[in-house]
C-alpha positions in Angstrom: -62.9 38.6 1.0 -61.8 36.3 -1.9 -59.1 38.8 -3.0 -57.7 38.9 0.6 -57.5 35.0 0.7 -55.7 34.9 -2.7 -53.3 37.6 -1.5 -52.7 35.7 1.7 -51.9 32.5 -0.3 -49.5 34.3 -2.6 -47.8 35.9 0.3 -47.5 32.5 2.0 -46.0 31.0 -1.1 -43.4 33.8 -1.3 -42.6 33.4 2.4 -42.1 29.6 1.9 -39.8 30.2 -1.1 -37.8 32.8 0.9 -37.6 30.5 3.9 -36.3 27.5 1.8 -33.8 29.8 0.0 -32.4 31.0 3.3 -32.2 27.4 4.6 -30.3 26.3 1.5 -27.9 29.3 1.7 -27.4 28.5 5.4 -26.6 24.9 4.7 -24.2 25.9 2.0 -22.4 28.4 4.2 -22.3 25.9 7.1 -20.8 23.2 4.8 -18.3 25.6 3.4 -17.3 26.7 6.9 -17.0 23.1 8.0 -14.9 22.1 5.0 -12.5 25.1 5.3 -12.2 24.9 9.1 -11.5 21.1 9.4 -8.8 18.8 8.1 -10.7 16.1 6.2 -9.2 12.8 4.9 -10.1 12.4 1.2 -8.4 9.4 -0.3 -5.7 6.7 0.3 -3.8 4.8 -2.3 -3.9 1.8 -2.0 -7.5 1.8 -0.6 -8.1 0.5 2.9 -8.2 -3.3 2.9 -6.9 -3.5 -0.7 -5.4 -6.9 -1.7 -2.9 -8.0 -4.3 -1.3 -4.6 -4.2 1.8 -4.2 -6.4 4.8 -3.7 -4.2 6.0 -0.9 -6.4 2.7 1.0 -6.5 2.8 4.5 -4.9 1.5 5.0 -1.4 -0.3 8.3 -0.9 -2.8 9.9 1.6 -4.7 13.0 0.5 -6.6 15.6 2.6 -8.8 18.6 1.7 -6.1 21.1 2.9 -2.4 21.5 2.4 -0.4 19.7 5.1 2.1 21.5 7.3 5.3 21.4 5.2 7.7 18.6 6.0 10.5 16.9 4.1 12.2 13.6 4.4 14.9 15.2 6.6 12.2 16.7 8.9 11.4 14.5 11.9 7.8 15.9 11.7 7.2 14.0 8.5 8.1 10.7 9.9 5.9 11.3 12.9 3.0 11.4 10.5 3.4 7.8 9.4 4.2 4.5 11.0 3.9 1.0 9.5 3.6 -2.6 10.8 5.3 -4.9 10.3 8.1 -2.3 10.7 9.7 -1.1 7.4 12.0 1.8 6.7 10.1 4.6 5.0 10.8 7.9 3.3 7.9 10.3 4.1 7.4 13.6 2.2 4.5 16.0 2.2 3.6 18.1 -0.9 0.5 20.3 -0.9 -2.4 18.2 0.5 -0.6 14.9 -0.1 1.6 12.7 2.1 3.7 10.4 0.0 5.3 7.2 1.5 8.1 5.4 -0.1 9.4 2.1 1.5 13.2 1.9 1.4 13.1 -1.9 1.5 11.0 -4.0 -0.8 7.6 -4.9 0.7 7.0 -8.6 1.2 4.7 -10.7 -1.0 1.5 -11.8 0.6 2.2 -9.6 3.6 -0.5 -7.4 5.2 0.7 -4.0 6.2 -1.0 -1.5 8.5 -0.2 2.1 7.8 -1.1 4.5 10.7 -1.4 8.2 9.9 -1.2 10.4 13.0 -0.5 13.9 14.3 -1.3 15.4 10.9 -1.8 19.2 11.0 -2.8 21.4 8.1 -1.0 24.7 7.3 -4.0 26.5 8.9 -3.4 24.6 12.1 -6.3 22.1 11.8 -5.7 18.6 13.1 -7.0 15.2 12.0 -7.7 12.2 14.2 -5.3 9.3 13.9 -6.4 6.5 11.5 -5.1 3.3 9.9 -5.1 2.1 6.3 -4.4 -1.6 5.7 -3.4 -3.4 2.5 -1.8 -6.7 1.4 1.0 -7.0 -1.1 0.6 -9.2 -4.1 3.1 -10.8 -6.5 5.5 -8.4 -8.2 7.3 -9.5 -11.3 11.1 -9.6 -10.8 11.6 -7.9 -14.2 9.5 -4.9 -13.0 11.7 -4.3 -10.0 14.0 -1.3 -10.4 17.6 -2.2 -11.1 18.7 -0.7 -7.8 16.3 -3.0 -5.9 17.3 -6.1 -8.0 21.0 -5.3 -7.3 20.3 -5.0 -3.5 18.8 -8.5 -3.6 21.7 -9.9 -5.7 24.3 -8.3 -3.4 22.5 -9.9 -0.4 22.5 -13.3 -2.2 26.2 -13.0 -3.0 27.2 -12.1 0.5 25.0 -14.5 2.4 25.4 -17.6 0.2 29.0 -17.8 1.1 28.5 -17.9 4.9 28.6 -21.1 6.9 25.1 -22.2 7.9 22.7 -25.1 7.9 21.6 -26.3 4.4 18.2 -24.8 4.6 19.5 -21.5 5.9 22.0 -21.4 3.0 19.2 -21.9 0.5 17.1 -19.2 2.1 20.0 -16.8 2.2 20.6 -17.5 -1.5 17.1 -16.3 -2.4 15.5 -14.8 -4.3 17.0 -16.4 -7.5 16.0 -15.7 -11.1 16.4 -18.6 -13.5 15.6 -19.0 -17.2 12.4 -20.9 -16.6 11.4 -19.7 -13.1 12.1 -17.5 -10.2 12.3 -18.7 -6.6 11.8 -16.8 -3.4 11.2 -17.4 0.3 8.3 -16.1 2.4 9.4 -15.8 6.0 5.9 -15.2 7.2 4.6 -18.6 6.1 8.0 -20.3 6.1 7.4 -21.4 2.6 8.9 -21.1 -0.9 7.2 -19.3 -3.9 8.0 -20.2 -7.5 6.9 -18.1 -10.5 6.9 -20.1 -13.7 8.1 -18.6 -16.9 7.0 -21.5 -19.2 3.8 -23.5 -19.5 5.5 -26.8 -18.6 5.0 -26.8 -14.9 6.3 -30.3 -14.4 9.6 -29.3 -16.0 9.8 -26.2 -13.7 9.1 -28.4 -10.6 11.9 -30.7 -11.6 14.3 -27.8 -12.0 13.3 -26.3 -8.7 13.7 -29.7 -7.0 17.2 -30.1 -8.5 18.2 -26.6 -7.4 17.0 -27.1 -3.8 18.6 -30.5 -3.7 21.9 -28.9 -4.5 21.7 -27.3 -1.1 21.1 -30.6 0.6 17.4 -29.9 0.9 14.6 -32.5 0.4 11.9 -30.5 -1.6 9.2 -33.0 -0.6 9.5 -31.8 3.0 9.0 -28.1 2.0 5.9 -26.1 1.3 6.3 -24.8 -2.3 3.7 -22.7 -4.1 3.8 -22.3 -7.9 2.4 -19.2 -9.6 2.3 -18.0 -13.2 3.4 -14.5 -14.3 0.0 -13.1 -13.4 0.2 -14.4 -9.8 -2.4 -17.2 -10.3 -1.6 -20.6 -8.6 -0.7 -23.4 -11.0 -0.6 -27.1 -10.3 
């Protein structure tokens, strides 16, 4: 009788081990099937709700499978991505990645909402629409590509000569890059942003006031923020 009980216990242990093994294998097979039969979002750069994002940093969205091929000239690619506030984009897919390149410079301190929609894998699997949000931080003028700098300078040259109210003339002349500071205008907050290049903030403020006064503007009536080269506010 004792031998039969021991035998039953051993058999029971073996059956438990076999049952657990079958369950593990089943879970693994199910997970593999789910992963290979669904289009899964893996990663976005910048991350959702990221702040102080460099305006020149790459914007990418990655999935677990290759995306249906699309190029910048293919309307399907642009259907994948939309952005608010509206900005002209170049959208290209390569493998499992959607790469987004803004044609125009993204605005400092502006929150952007990037909506990804209608994405289909090469195997025909679809992903639900979703949105990634991020806020642009300060970007050093010297880090801007020469082509982007020239675009701003061309805009400054053409707009500064037009007849307009003094404040409009000043805004049209920006951004401007001086020896001791750079000055830009933020249309969202209707304010001016100064990046200091020297430690003497009082001197910079005097130079900025003189520059703005040259357009017939009273600087004391304007909202002006001063930042150092790292983007930190200075008094």
